[in-house]
C-alpha positions as CSV (number, residue, x, y, z in Angstrom):
1,M,74.8,192.5,116.0
2,Q,76.2,195.2,118.3
3,E,72.4,196.6,118.6
4,L,71.4,193.0,119.7
5,L,73.9,192.9,122.3
6,L,73.1,196.6,123.6
7,A,69.4,195.8,123.8
8,V,70.0,192.6,125.8
9,A,72.5,194.4,128.2
10,R,70.1,197.4,128.6
11,G,67.2,195.2,129.4
12,L,69.4,193.7,132.5
13,V,70.9,196.8,134.0
14,D,69.7,199.9,136.0
15,D,72.4,202.5,134.7
16,K,71.1,202.0,130.7
17,D,73.5,204.9,129.8
18,A,76.8,203.1,131.3
19,V,76.3,200.1,128.8
20,S,78.6,200.3,125.7
21,V,79.9,197.8,123.2
22,T,83.0,198.3,121.5
23,V,84.0,195.8,118.6
24,D,87.6,194.6,117.4
25,E,88.6,194.0,114.1
26,P,88.1,190.1,112.7
27,R,90.5,187.6,114.3
28,E,92.5,185.2,111.7
29,D,89.9,182.9,112.1
30,G,87.0,185.3,111.3
31,T,85.6,185.3,114.6
32,I,84.5,189.3,115.8
33,V,85.1,190.0,119.5
34,Y,82.6,192.2,121.0
35,H,83.6,193.8,124.9
36,L,80.3,194.4,126.8
37,S,81.1,197.1,129.5
38,V,78.6,198.2,132.1
39,A,78.4,200.1,135.7
40,E,80.3,198.5,138.4
41,D,77.1,198.0,140.2
42,D,75.2,196.2,137.5
43,M,78.3,193.8,136.7
44,G,76.5,191.2,138.8
45,R,73.2,191.6,136.8
46,V,75.0,190.9,133.6
47,I,77.0,187.8,134.7
48,G,74.4,186.2,137.0
49,K,74.9,183.6,139.2
50,Q,77.6,181.0,138.6
51,G,77.8,183.1,135.3
52,R,74.3,181.6,134.0
53,I,73.2,184.9,132.4
54,A,76.5,185.7,130.7
55,K,76.2,182.3,129.1
56,A,72.9,182.9,128.0
57,I,74.0,186.2,126.3
58,R,77.0,184.6,124.5
59,V,74.4,181.9,123.5
60,V,71.9,184.1,122.0
61,M,74.7,186.3,120.3
62,R,76.4,183.0,118.7
63,A,73.2,182.0,117.3
64,A,72.1,185.3,116.0
65,A,75.9,185.2,114.6
66,V,75.2,181.9,113.0
67,R,72.0,183.2,110.9
68,Q,74.3,185.8,109.3
69,G,77.3,183.6,108.9
70,E,79.6,184.9,111.4
71,K,81.5,183.9,114.1
72,V,81.3,186.2,117.4
73,M,82.7,186.0,121.0
74,V,81.5,188.3,123.9
75,E,83.5,189.3,126.6
76,I,82.2,191.1,129.3
77,D,84.4,194.0,130.8
């Protein structure tokens, strides 16, 4: 899952080396939280107009998680 998020984010940004993902321990309800960090200049590219790209990233991650029987949440820092 982490590799999928990295691949999607690196495809969107200019500074690919600044992309990083940290993973929190699963919450009580079993949800795993992924924190996506990108360079300050690339933040707009990842969020998109009115958050559309961020929403799309979250949808892709949720769909992949369902196939693996997991629950995930993506936060963009």
